[in-house]
C-alpha positions as CSV (number, residue, x, y, z in Angstrom):
1,M,-48.9,16.1,32.9
2,N,-51.6,16.5,35.6
3,R,-53.3,13.3,34.0
4,F,-50.6,11.1,35.5
5,L,-51.1,12.3,39.0
6,C,-53.1,10.1,41.3
7,D,-55.0,13.2,42.8
8,P,-54.4,16.1,40.4
9,H,-55.5,18.4,42.9
10,D,-52.8,18.2,45.3
11,L,-50.4,19.6,42.4
12,M,-49.2,23.4,42.9
13,L,-47.1,24.3,40.1
14,N,-45.8,27.5,41.3
15,N,-44.3,26.3,44.4
16,M,-42.9,23.0,43.4
17,T,-39.2,22.9,43.7
18,A,-38.9,20.4,40.9
19,F,-40.2,23.1,38.3
20,K,-37.8,25.6,39.9
21,F,-35.0,23.1,39.2
22,S,-36.3,22.3,36.0
23,Q,-36.3,26.1,34.8
24,K,-32.6,26.3,36.0
25,L,-31.6,23.6,34.0
26,S,-33.4,25.1,30.9
27,N,-31.5,28.4,31.6
28,I,-28.3,26.7,31.4
29,S,-29.3,24.7,28.2
30,I,-30.5,28.0,26.6
31,Y,-27.5,30.3,27.6
32,V,-24.5,28.1,28.3
33,L,-24.7,25.2,26.1
34,P,-24.8,27.1,22.9
35,I,-21.4,28.8,23.6
36,L,-20.2,25.4,24.6
37,A,-21.2,24.0,21.2
38,L,-20.0,26.9,19.3
39,V,-16.4,26.8,20.8
40,G,-16.1,22.8,20.7
41,N,-17.6,22.7,17.4
42,S,-15.6,25.2,15.9
43,L,-12.6,23.7,17.2
44,T,-13.6,20.5,15.7
45,L,-14.0,22.0,12.3
46,L,-10.6,23.6,12.7
47,V,-8.8,20.6,13.6
48,V,-10.1,18.8,10.7
49,F,-9.6,21.2,8.0
50,N,-6.0,21.8,9.0
51,N,-5.2,18.5,9.0
52,I,-5.0,16.5,5.4
53,Q,-5.8,12.8,6.8
54,L,-8.4,13.8,8.9
55,N,-9.9,16.3,6.0
56,H,-9.7,14.0,3.1
57,S,-11.3,10.8,4.8
58,S,-15.0,9.7,4.4
59,F,-15.4,10.2,8.3
60,S,-14.5,14.1,7.9
61,V,-17.4,14.8,5.9
62,Y,-19.8,13.5,8.6
63,I,-17.7,15.1,11.5
64,K,-18.0,18.5,9.8
65,S,-21.9,17.9,9.0
66,M,-22.3,17.2,12.6
67,A,-20.3,20.0,14.0
68,I,-22.3,22.5,11.6
69,S,-25.7,21.1,12.5
70,D,-25.2,20.5,16.4
71,T,-24.1,24.1,16.7
72,L,-26.8,25.3,14.7
73,V,-29.6,23.3,17.1
74,L,-28.6,25.1,20.1
75,L,-28.2,28.4,18.6
76,F,-31.7,28.1,16.9
77,K,-33.0,27.1,20.6
78,F,-31.4,30.3,21.9
79,I,-32.9,32.4,19.2
80,S,-36.3,31.2,19.5
81,Y,-36.4,31.6,23.3
82,Q,-35.1,35.4,22.8
83,N,-37.7,35.9,20.0
84,K,-40.6,34.5,22.5
85,E,-39.1,36.6,25.3
86,S,-38.2,39.9,23.6
87,K,-40.5,43.2,23.2
88,Y,-39.6,42.8,19.5
89,Y,-41.5,39.7,19.3
90,F,-42.1,38.6,15.7
91,S,-44.6,35.7,15.1
92,S,-43.3,34.9,11.8
93,M,-40.0,33.9,13.2
94,C,-41.8,31.3,15.1
95,T,-42.4,28.7,12.3
96,I,-39.1,29.9,10.8
97,L,-37.0,29.1,13.9
98,I,-39.0,25.8,14.6
99,F,-38.2,24.6,11.0
100,C,-34.6,25.3,11.2
101,G,-34.5,23.9,14.7
102,E,-35.8,20.5,13.7
103,A,-33.9,20.3,10.2
104,S,-30.8,20.7,12.2
105,V,-31.7,18.1,14.8
106,L,-32.5,15.8,12.1
107,L,-29.3,16.4,10.1
108,S,-27.3,15.7,13.2
109,I,-29.1,12.6,14.1
110,W,-29.3,10.8,10.8
111,T,-25.8,11.6,10.0
112,I,-24.9,9.7,13.5
113,V,-27.2,7.0,11.6
114,A,-25.2,7.2,8.4
115,I,-22.2,6.8,10.1
116,T,-23.2,3.7,12.1
117,I,-24.5,2.0,9.1
118,E,-21.7,2.9,6.7
119,R,-19.2,1.4,9.6
120,T,-21.5,-1.9,10.4
121,L,-21.2,-2.6,6.5
122,V,-17.7,-2.3,6.3
123,V,-17.1,-4.5,9.4
124,L,-19.6,-7.4,8.3
125,F,-18.6,-7.1,4.5
126,P,-14.9,-6.3,4.5
127,L,-14.2,-7.6,1.2
128,H,-16.8,-4.8,-0.4
129,I,-15.2,-2.1,1.5
130,K,-14.5,0.1,-1.1
131,K,-18.4,0.0,-2.2
132,F,-19.2,1.7,1.2
133,V,-16.5,3.9,1.9
134,S,-15.2,7.1,-0.1
135,V,-15.3,10.9,0.5
136,Y,-17.5,11.1,-2.7
137,R,-20.2,8.8,-1.2
138,A,-20.0,10.3,2.2
139,R,-20.6,13.6,0.4
140,V,-23.5,12.5,-1.5
141,L,-25.4,10.8,1.2
142,T,-24.7,13.9,3.4
143,T,-26.3,15.9,0.8
144,I,-29.1,13.8,0.5
145,I,-29.6,13.8,4.5
146,A,-29.8,17.5,4.4
147,I,-32.0,17.7,1.5
148,L,-34.7,14.9,3.0
149,T,-34.5,16.9,6.5
150,I,-35.4,20.0,4.7
151,I,-38.3,18.4,2.9
152,V,-39.6,16.6,6.1
153,S,-39.3,19.8,8.3
154,A,-40.9,22.0,5.8
155,R,-44.2,20.9,6.7
156,L,-43.8,23.3,10.0
157,L,-43.8,26.4,7.9
158,I,-47.6,25.9,7.3
159,I,-48.5,26.0,11.1
160,P,-50.1,29.5,11.7
161,I,-49.1,31.1,15.0
162,D,-51.8,32.5,17.2
163,T,-51.5,36.2,17.2
164,S,-54.6,37.2,18.8
165,V,-54.4,39.9,22.0
166,K,-55.8,37.1,24.2
167,Q,-52.9,34.7,23.4
168,T,-50.5,35.3,26.1
169,K,-48.2,32.3,25.3
170,R,-46.1,33.2,22.1
171,C,-45.4,31.1,19.1
172,H,-48.7,28.8,19.8
173,P,-50.6,27.5,17.0
174,Q,-53.8,28.8,16.3
175,L,-56.8,26.8,18.2
176,N,-57.9,24.8,14.9
177,W,-54.4,23.8,14.4
178,H,-53.8,22.1,17.7
179,S,-54.3,18.7,16.4
180,Y,-52.2,19.1,13.4
181,R,-49.4,20.2,15.5
182,Q,-49.8,16.8,17.7
183,L,-49.5,15.2,14.6
184,N,-46.3,16.9,13.7
185,M,-44.8,16.1,16.8
186,T,-45.3,12.5,16.4
187,I,-43.3,12.8,13.2
188,T,-40.6,14.5,14.9
189,Q,-40.2,12.2,17.7
190,F,-40.1,9.3,15.5
191,G,-37.7,11.0,13.0
192,Y,-35.3,11.8,15.6
193,I,-35.8,9.4,18.5
194,Y,-37.8,6.1,17.9
195,I,-36.4,5.4,14.7
196,P,-32.8,6.3,14.6
197,L,-32.1,5.3,18.1
198,P,-32.4,1.7,17.9
199,I,-30.7,1.6,14.3
200,V,-27.7,3.3,16.1
201,I,-27.4,0.7,18.9
202,I,-28.1,-2.2,16.8
203,G,-25.8,-1.3,14.4
204,N,-22.8,-0.6,16.8
205,L,-23.6,-3.6,18.8
206,L,-23.2,-5.7,15.8
207,T,-20.0,-3.8,15.0
208,I,-18.4,-4.5,18.1
209,C,-19.4,-8.3,18.1
210,T,-18.2,-8.7,14.6
211,V,-14.8,-7.2,15.5
212,K,-14.6,-9.2,18.8
213,K,-15.0,-12.4,16.6
214,A,-12.6,-11.3,14.4
215,V,-10.0,-10.5,17.0
216,I,-10.5,-13.9,18.9
217,Q,-10.2,-16.0,15.7
218,R,-7.1,-14.4,14.6
219,H,-5.5,-14.4,18.1
220,D,-2.9,-17.0,17.5
221,L,-2.1,-15.5,14.1
222,L,-1.5,-12.1,15.6
223,T,0.4,-13.0,18.7
224,H,3.3,-14.5,16.2
225,G,2.8,-12.1,13.7
226,N,1.7,-8.4,13.2
227,R,0.6,-6.8,16.7
228,S,0.1,-3.6,15.4
229,T,-3.1,-5.0,13.6
230,Q,-4.6,-6.3,16.9
231,S,-3.7,-2.8,18.4
232,N,-5.7,-1.2,15.7
233,E,-8.9,-3.5,16.0
234,N,-8.6,-3.0,19.8
235,Q,-8.3,0.8,19.2
236,L,-11.5,0.7,16.8
237,M,-13.5,-1.4,19.4
238,L,-12.7,1.1,21.8
239,M,-13.9,4.1,19.7
240,L,-17.1,2.2,18.8
241,L,-17.6,1.4,22.9
242,M,-17.5,5.3,23.3
243,V,-19.7,6.2,20.4
244,T,-22.4,3.6,21.8
245,L,-22.2,4.6,25.3
246,M,-22.4,8.6,24.7
247,F,-25.4,7.9,22.5
248,I,-27.0,5.7,25.1
249,V,-26.2,8.2,28.0
250,Y,-27.5,11.2,25.9
251,F,-30.8,9.5,24.1
252,V,-32.2,6.3,25.9
253,P,-33.1,8.2,29.1
254,F,-34.6,11.0,27.2
255,T,-36.6,8.5,24.9
256,L,-38.0,6.8,28.1
257,T,-39.1,10.2,29.6
258,N,-40.9,11.2,26.2
259,I,-42.6,8.0,26.1
260,I,-44.1,8.4,29.7
261,S,-44.8,12.3,28.6
262,R,-46.8,11.0,25.5
263,W,-48.4,7.9,26.6
264,G,-48.5,7.7,30.2
265,L,-47.6,4.9,32.6
266,P,-48.3,1.2,31.8
267,F,-51.0,-0.4,33.5
268,N,-52.9,2.5,34.7
269,I,-50.2,3.3,37.3
270,C,-50.2,7.1,38.6
271,F,-47.6,9.4,40.3
272,T,-48.1,10.5,44.1
273,T,-47.2,14.2,44.2
274,K,-43.6,13.4,45.4
275,A,-43.1,10.9,42.9
276,F,-44.2,13.4,40.3
277,E,-41.8,16.0,41.5
278,I,-39.0,13.4,41.2
279,Y,-40.5,12.7,37.6
280,I,-40.1,16.2,36.7
281,I,-36.6,16.6,37.9
282,L,-35.7,13.5,36.1
283,R,-37.2,14.6,32.9
284,A,-35.4,18.0,33.0
285,L,-32.1,16.2,33.6
286,C,-32.9,14.0,30.4
287,E,-33.9,17.0,28.5
288,F,-30.5,18.6,29.3
289,L,-28.5,15.5,28.3
290,K,-30.2,15.4,25.4
291,D,-28.9,18.9,24.5
292,L,-25.4,17.9,25.7
293,N,-25.5,15.7,22.8
294,F,-25.0,18.7,20.7
295,C,-21.9,20.4,22.5
296,T,-19.6,17.6,23.8
297,N,-18.5,15.9,20.4
298,F,-15.4,17.9,20.5
299,I,-14.6,16.1,23.9
300,I,-15.5,12.8,22.7
301,Y,-13.4,13.0,19.7
302,C,-10.3,14.1,21.7
303,I,-11.0,11.1,24.3
304,S,-11.3,8.7,21.8
305,G,-9.4,9.4,18.7
306,R,-5.7,9.2,18.8
307,R,-5.3,10.9,15.3
308,F,-7.8,13.4,16.4
309,R,-5.9,14.4,19.4
310,H,-2.6,14.5,17.8
311,A,-4.0,16.8,15.0
312,F,-5.2,19.2,17.9
313,Y,-2.0,19.2,19.3
314,S,-0.1,19.8,16.2
315,L,-2.8,22.6,15.3
316,H,-1.5,24.2,18.8
317,K,2.2,23.6,18.0
318,C,1.3,25.5,14.4
319,N,0.0,28.7,15.9
320,T,2.8,28.8,18.5
321,Q,5.4,28.2,15.5
322,Q,4.0,31.1,13.9
323,S,5.3,33.4,16.7
324,I,8.8,32.2,15.9
325,N,10.8,33.5,13.0
326,T,11.6,30.8,10.5
327,S,13.2,32.7,8.0
328,Q,15.4,31.5,5.2
329,Y,19.1,30.4,6.0
330,S,21.2,33.1,6.8
331,E,25.0,33.9,8.0
332,T,23.7,33.7,11.5
333,N,22.2,30.4,11.1
334,K,25.2,29.0,9.4
335,D,27.5,30.1,12.4
336,R,25.2,27.9,14.8
337,I,25.1,24.8,13.0
338,V,27.5,22.0,14.7
339,C,28.3,18.6,13.9
340,N,26.2,16.0,15.7
341,N,27.5,12.4,15.4
342,T,27.1,11.8,11.8
343,F,24.9,15.0,10.5
344,H,25.5,18.8,11.1
345,G,22.7,20.5,12.7
346,Q,20.0,21.5,10.3
347,A,19.9,24.7,8.0
348,T,16.5,25.7,7.1
349,Y,15.0,27.6,4.0
350,S,11.6,28.9,3.6
351,V,9.5,27.4,0.8
352,G,5.8,27.6,-0.3
353,T,2.9,26.9,2.5
354,K,2.2,23.4,3.7
355,P,5.2,21.4,1.9
356,L,4.4,17.6,1.5
357,A,7.1,16.4,-0.8
358,V,10.5,16.9,-1.8
359,A,12.8,15.9,-4.5
360,I,16.5,16.4,-5.3
361,A,17.9,16.8,-8.9
362,D,20.0,19.1,-11.0
363,V,17.6,21.2,-12.7
364,N,19.7,23.9,-14.3
365,S,22.5,21.7,-15.8
366,D,25.2,23.3,-13.3
367,N,26.1,19.8,-11.7
368,K,24.8,20.9,-8.5
369,P,21.6,19.2,-7.3
370,D,18.7,21.3,-6.6
371,I,15.6,21.2,-4.5
372,V,12.0,20.7,-5.5
373,V,9.2,20.9,-3.1
374,A,5.5,20.4,-3.7
375,N,3.4,22.8,-1.5
376,Y,0.2,21.7,-0.6
377,G,-1.1,24.7,1.1
378,S,0.0,27.6,-1.7
379,G,-0.5,25.4,-4.7
380,T,2.9,25.8,-6.1
381,V,6.2,23.9,-6.8
382,S,9.4,25.6,-5.0
383,I,12.8,25.3,-6.5
384,P,15.7,26.6,-4.3
385,L,18.7,26.4,-6.5
386,N,22.0,25.1,-5.3
387,A,24.3,27.9,-4.6
388,G,27.4,25.8,-3.9
389,N,28.6,24.1,-0.6
390,G,25.4,22.8,0.3
391,T,23.7,26.1,0.6
392,F,20.6,27.0,-1.4
393,N,19.0,30.3,-2.9
394,T,15.7,31.9,-2.5
395,Q,13.0,29.6,-3.9
396,T,11.4,30.3,-7.3
397,T,7.8,29.3,-7.2
398,Y,5.6,27.6,-10.3
399,P,1.7,27.6,-9.8
400,V,0.4,24.1,-10.2
401,G,-2.9,22.3,-9.5
402,T,-4.9,22.1,-6.4
403,N,-3.5,20.8,-3.4
404,P,0.1,19.4,-4.9
405,Y,1.0,16.4,-3.0
406,S,3.7,14.5,-4.2
407,V,6.6,15.7,-6.9
408,A,9.2,13.6,-9.2
409,V,11.9,15.2,-11.1
410,V,12.6,13.1,-14.4
411,D,13.4,13.9,-18.1
412,V,10.2,12.8,-19.7
413,N,10.7,14.2,-23.3
414,N,14.5,13.1,-23.9
415,D,15.8,16.5,-24.0
416,N,18.2,15.9,-21.2
417,K,16.8,18.1,-18.9
418,P,14.9,17.1,-16.2
419,D,11.1,17.8,-15.9
420,I,8.7,18.1,-12.9
421,I,5.9,15.8,-12.5
422,V,3.1,16.5,-9.4
423,T,0.3,15.0,-8.2
424,N,-2.6,17.5,-7.6
425,F,-4.6,15.8,-4.8
426,G,-7.6,18.6,-4.7
427,S,-7.9,18.3,-8.6
428,S,-7.3,14.8,-9.0
429,S,-4.7,15.4,-11.7
430,V,-1.1,14.9,-12.6
431,G,0.8,18.1,-13.8
432,V,3.9,17.9,-15.9
433,L,5.9,21.1,-16.2
434,L,8.7,20.7,-19.1
435,N,12.0,22.1,-18.4
436,A,12.6,25.3,-20.6
437,G,16.4,25.6,-19.6
438,S,18.2,27.2,-17.0
439,G,16.3,25.7,-14.2
440,T,13.1,27.2,-15.3
441,F,9.8,25.3,-16.4
442,S,6.6,25.9,-18.6
443,P,3.3,26.1,-17.1
444,P,2.2,22.3,-16.4
445,T,0.1,20.2,-18.6
446,N,-2.5,18.5,-16.6
447,Y,-3.8,15.0,-16.9
448,T,-6.7,13.2,-15.1
449,V,-6.0,10.3,-12.8
450,G,-8.0,9.0,-10.2
451,G,-9.6,10.4,-7.1
452,N,-7.1,12.3,-4.6
453,P,-3.8,11.2,-6.0
454,L,-0.8,11.0,-3.7
455,S,2.5,9.5,-4.4
456,V,4.0,9.7,-7.9
457,V,7.0,7.6,-9.3
458,V,8.2,8.0,-13.0
459,V,9.7,5.0,-14.5
460,D,9.6,3.1,-18.0
461,V,7.1,0.2,-17.4
462,N,6.6,-0.7,-20.7
463,S,10.4,-1.1,-22.1
464,D,10.1,1.6,-24.8
465,T,12.9,3.6,-23.2
466,L,10.3,6.2,-22.4
467,P,9.5,7.1,-18.6
468,D,5.8,6.7,-17.7
469,I,4.0,8.1,-14.8
470,I,2.7,5.9,-12.1
471,V,0.3,7.3,-9.5
472,V,-1.7,6.2,-6.4
473,N,-5.1,7.3,-6.0
474,L,-6.3,7.5,-2.2
475,A,-10.1,7.9,-2.9
476,S,-10.5,5.6,-5.6
477,G,-8.1,2.8,-4.1
478,T,-6.3,2.4,-7.6
479,V,-2.9,2.8,-9.3
480,S,-3.0,4.9,-12.4
481,I,-0.5,4.3,-15.3
482,L,0.1,6.9,-17.9
483,L,2.3,5.9,-20.8
484,N,4.6,8.0,-22.4
485,A,3.4,9.0,-25.8
486,G,6.7,10.7,-27.1
487,N,7.8,14.6,-26.9
488,G,6.7,14.8,-22.9
489,T,3.1,14.0,-23.5
490,F,1.2,11.1,-21.9
491,S,-1.7,8.7,-22.9
492,A,-5.1,8.4,-20.8
493,Q,-4.5,6.5,-17.5
494,T,-5.0,2.7,-17.2
495,K,-6.2,1.9,-13.6
496,Y,-5.7,-1.1,-11.4
497,P,-7.3,-1.7,-8.0
498,V,-5.2,-2.3,-5.2
499,G,-6.2,-1.5,-1.3
500,I,-7.7,0.6,0.6
501,E,-6.3,4.3,0.8
502,P,-3.3,3.6,-1.0
503,R,-0.8,6.3,0.0
504,S,2.9,5.5,-1.4
505,V,4.2,3.6,-4.5
506,A,7.5,2.3,-5.6
507,V,8.5,0.7,-9.0
508,V,11.1,-1.6,-9.1
509,D,11.7,-5.1,-10.5
510,V,11.3,-7.2,-7.6
511,N,11.2,-10.9,-9.5
512,N,14.3,-10.5,-11.6
513,D,12.7,-10.7,-14.9
514,N,13.9,-7.1,-16.1
515,K,10.6,-5.5,-15.8
516,P,9.9,-3.0,-13.1
517,D,6.9,-4.0,-10.8
518,I,4.7,-2.0,-8.6
519,I,4.9,-1.8,-5.0
520,V,2.0,0.0,-3.0
521,G,1.4,1.2,0.6
522,N,-2.3,0.5,1.6
523,S,-2.7,2.4,4.6
524,G,-6.4,1.8,5.0
525,S,-5.9,-2.1,4.7
526,N,-2.6,-2.0,6.7
527,A,-1.0,-3.9,3.9
528,V,1.6,-3.8,1.2
529,G,0.4,-4.8,-2.5
530,V,2.9,-6.0,-5.0
531,L,1.6,-6.1,-8.6
532,L,4.0,-7.8,-10.9
533,N,4.6,-6.5,-14.3
534,A,2.9,-8.6,-16.9
535,G,4.6,-7.2,-19.8
536,N,3.6,-4.2,-22.2
537,G,3.1,-2.1,-19.4
538,T,0.1,-4.2,-17.9
539,F,0.3,-5.4,-14.6
540,N,-1.2,-8.6,-12.7
541,A,-3.5,-8.1,-9.5
542,Q,-1.8,-7.4,-6.4
543,T,-0.2,-9.8,-3.8
544,T,-0.9,-8.4,-0.5
545,Y,1.4,-8.6,2.8
546,L,0.1,-7.5,6.0
547,V,2.3,-4.8,7.7
548,G,1.8,-2.2,10.5
549,T,-0.9,0.2,11.1
550,N,-1.4,2.7,8.6
551,P,1.5,2.2,6.1
552,Y,2.3,5.6,4.9
553,S,5.5,5.2,2.5
554,V,7.5,2.3,0.9
555,A,10.9,2.1,-0.1
556,V,12.3,-1.1,-2.2
557,V,16.1,-1.8,-1.6
558,D,18.3,-5.0,-0.8
559,V,19.2,-4.3,2.8
560,N,20.6,-8.0,3.4
561,S,22.9,-8.1,0.4
562,D,21.6,-11.4,-1.1
563,N,20.8,-9.5,-4.7
564,K,17.1,-9.5,-3.9
565,L,15.1,-6.3,-3.4
566,D,13.4,-5.9,0.2
567,I,10.6,-3.8,1.0
568,I,10.8,-1.3,3.7
569,V,7.5,0.5,5.0
570,A,6.8,3.2,7.5
571,N,3.9,2.5,9.6
572,E,2.3,5.8,10.7
573,G,-0.3,4.5,13.2
574,S,2.1,2.0,15.1
575,N,5.3,4.1,15.1
576,T,7.2,1.5,13.4
577,V,9.3,0.5,10.5
578,G,8.7,-2.7,8.7
579,V,11.4,-4.8,6.9
580,L,10.0,-7.3,4.4
581,L,12.9,-9.3,3.3
582,S,12.5,-11.0,-0.3
583,T,12.3,-14.7,-0.7
584,G,12.9,-14.6,-4.4
585,S,10.5,-14.5,-7.4
586,G,8.7,-11.5,-6.1
587,T,7.5,-12.8,-2.6
588,F,8.2,-11.4,0.7
589,N,8.5,-12.8,4.3
590,A,6.4,-11.4,7.1
591,P,8.0,-8.1,8.5
592,T,10.5,-7.4,11.1
593,N,9.1,-4.2,12.9
594,Y,11.7,-1.6,14.4
595,S,10.2,1.3,16.6
596,V,11.0,4.9,15.6
597,G,9.4,8.3,16.3
598,T,5.9,9.4,16.5
599,N,4.1,9.1,13.1
600,P,6.5,8.1,10.7
601,Y,5.3,9.9,7.1
602,S,8.1,9.1,5.0
603,V,11.1,6.6,4.6
604,A,14.3,6.5,2.5
605,V,16.8,3.8,2.5
606,V,20.6,4.7,1.8
607,D,24.0,3.8,3.0
608,V,24.7,6.9,5.3
609,N,27.8,5.7,7.1
610,S,29.9,4.4,4.1
611,D,29.8,0.8,5.6
612,N,28.2,-0.4,1.9
613,K,25.1,-1.4,4.1
614,P,21.8,0.2,3.2
615,D,20.6,2.3,6.5
616,I,16.9,3.2,7.1
617,V,16.1,6.9,7.2
618,V,12.5,8.0,8.4
619,A,10.8,11.6,8.9
620,N,9.0,11.1,12.1
621,Y,6.0,13.9,11.8
622,G,4.6,13.9,15.2
623,S,7.8,14.1,17.1
624,S,9.5,16.7,14.6
625,N,12.7,14.8,14.0
626,V,14.4,12.5,11.7
627,G,15.4,8.8,12.7
628,F,18.3,7.0,11.3
629,L,18.5,3.0,11.9
630,L,22.1,1.8,10.9
631,N,22.2,-1.4,9.1
632,A,23.7,-4.1,11.4
633,G,23.9,-6.7,8.9
634,M,21.8,-9.8,7.6
635,G,18.9,-7.2,7.1
636,T,18.6,-6.4,10.8
637,F,18.9,-2.8,12.0
638,N,20.1,-1.1,15.3
639,T,18.1,1.5,17.4
640,Q,17.3,4.6,15.7
641,T,19.3,7.9,16.3
642,T,17.3,11.1,15.9
643,Y,18.0,14.3,14.5
644,T,15.7,17.6,15.3
645,V,14.3,19.3,12.1
646,G,11.5,21.6,11.5
647,T,7.8,21.3,12.8
648,N,6.2,17.9,11.5
649,P,8.5,16.7,8.9
650,W,6.4,15.2,6.1
651,S,8.8,14.0,3.5
652,V,12.7,13.0,3.6
653,A,15.3,12.7,0.6
654,V,18.7,11.7,1.0
655,F,21.2,13.1,-1.7
656,D,24.7,14.3,-1.7
657,V,23.9,18.1,-2.3
658,N,27.5,19.5,-1.3
659,S,29.8,17.3,-3.4
660,D,31.5,15.9,-0.9
661,N,30.8,12.0,-1.7
662,K,28.6,11.8,1.3
663,P,24.9,11.5,1.6
664,D,22.9,14.5,3.4
665,I,19.3,14.5,4.4
666,I,16.6,16.9,2.9
667,V,13.3,17.3,4.8
668,A,9.9,19.0,4.3
669,N,8.5,20.7,7.0
670,F,4.7,20.8,7.0
671,V,3.8,23.0,9.6
672,S,6.9,25.2,9.5
673,S,6.8,25.6,5.8
674,T,10.4,25.4,5.3
675,V,13.2,22.8,4.2
676,S,15.7,21.3,6.4
677,V,19.0,20.3,5.2
678,L,21.0,18.4,7.2
679,L,24.9,18.1,5.8
680,H,26.7,14.8,6.5
681,C,29.9,15.5,8.6
């Protein structure tokens, strides 16, 4: 450093305020920041692992990688300092900790680079988004980055540490290795400063400019059409700006001071003693800012990510809910049920862990509809049998595949007993549990489908009178069709490409040709896709219709009494329900949107007030209630009325479960691991 001073003899290192300030900041960085990193990044991992949407997106792979690597960066720095200062000093630990520290830094920084490049490619080439975005590709890329960082950092393991008695500075290389150490420093600086920083800045600027240009070009369309898409793009721009700003704030000042420290000031300029003290303070601050990058991501996610904030809040609600007794329905519970307008207050029944889907069918042939639930967390299907009068017995559970997500109950082997078909999100398969009689089921037979299957429907699509299986696959962006081969067995899947992150599917004849068509809600592309049946169980390429943000659930029902089936979609991101009226021949008008609760995850369309007009029923995950939008006629709907259910309802079904000829509401509550039953008054 002294070579930058105009008069090096004026420097008194031990008495300089700048060096004392630098030492205090260094101590904070060594002792405080690792704690912040451990807490913040642990919370990040907890939120991601406990939220299905976050945990199974490509960005979650990068978020988890950064959370782990960022924590390790500061922990290794702390351990390295303790090793140098401790009386139990180990020279062999020096090279190991230097290696681990650099590998962690490189993994964190180049994960940010990977996110930037992926996002930039998606915005620049939206038609090829499936080539760039998937959980599998993100995992592969993260693994490659980790392997490369280990290989690049391995060179540090060969640097010998000077352990001579005269050596008072611990963890310093032997004298003849100093030049090699300088080369290593150069490689390190280029690896995590000079190369990645420009890539991140340029990539984010390109993305922002491209998105801004697209918003301007589509302004007139969005003004008269779907405003939720505009809102989504504005949110994306805000998040990109936040990421870019924080990366610049953390790393650009550090990079500039690093350049001065390594190559000096330009044009032979030198520091006065006072200017040099200021430089030392600034350099310490820049070093501290660089370390802050590894412990503040949790705060950045909470500020810039609406879904992350909601997931964190839901996690808090989950912990609170665990202290409340959510035992199954009892006589005490029953006495508290009162009629609230159209429906009684809920009765709750315990099921498996994290139930996602609910279906209603009489599985034991007693003419009373039973409840069938897919339990994502426990890997089971629960069946509370109907005990009469709309009450249900304790569940019977059957193990299925990993993370069951959706369930359908249909007789697939023509024995007049309904069978269970369940999608296994984690094992990318569909399980078929044949009914063995009296409401019991055989172990599942599994069939491979696309990556991360979500919604399932069982309908005869090839006119052979045998019900076939139709599944949407989140990760692969496809619809799988498994034709029924007879006796409850199914042929290998046929796949059709649809939009980005399809989450929901309905199979109904929308063009009046007596062949059922496929309707898909594509949450990643904010669109509904319609695949018309071409005959013999084959389908044409999809026609897409823009809807709200993140369509999670679709239903197809004639809501305006014109004998043409209309599409109703729950838009999780924009908190709306969209109604697309049919124009005939399988085409649809632009949606009319109606406000509902927070994060509508599931929608059903049934006449609940006996006026011969189908009404909309929606499960609002974020506000923990069920919303009813009564049909006002001509395909328009009134403002929703809400009824409280369990914590974070995920799925809703409407069925008369107490034989009074009035539809009742059944809801699967994800966080409270219960099923709510709201009987019609």
